[in-house]
C-alpha angles and dihedrals in degrees: 000000000000117000139184122210139166117250118204129198119207131187097241100311104087094119091053091047094047093047086054091050091047090052088057103038099027121210130100134282111265105245093354124262114320116208135206090244087065094062114102111241114250124216111278093013114137116239117272115257112248091237090057100047096089095043118116115264092177140357130166129194126184108227119168136345095359091307117142125207112208133185151172140191112252105193123191089230086071094048099266126128111189110215138153105291099029097054094080136046134182102232116209121197106187125193096240139033089234092055089047090054093046094049093044092050092048097046096043094049107113090004134078131279111225096182122001115235109273143149108272134208091255089061102254134108108249142174142145140213144170114231125227089268095056097257113141119225134188124196123202120174117186121190091190092099097244138049 
């Protein structure tokens, strides 16, 4: 089933922020807290700095009405600079790969592609863009049958 969520970027304090949100909304993190040290190294990728290994690569918390708040650490050591405008994405999880392609193409037209749609190490089809109005979008299609 398709789903829309909000994805937040933090400069090294995602775990603190999400523990705060969990204290307010209750519940548990979907799939726990995933860390950068858990990502398989890709060919040509530089080794992960020791200070970055325990940072959050992904966390998801159900909040209200089926809505899920998601987040990641975006450290400067990995080339990120968190600033107003790139700290939040609307995350779309369409029902089909074709719908994902169609939405991505439409929303990125006249805007900027951050990451082209591609199959990712976690098994999903993922990409991101900023539309011509400066709104940031993520696309994550999973053919696993559930999110």
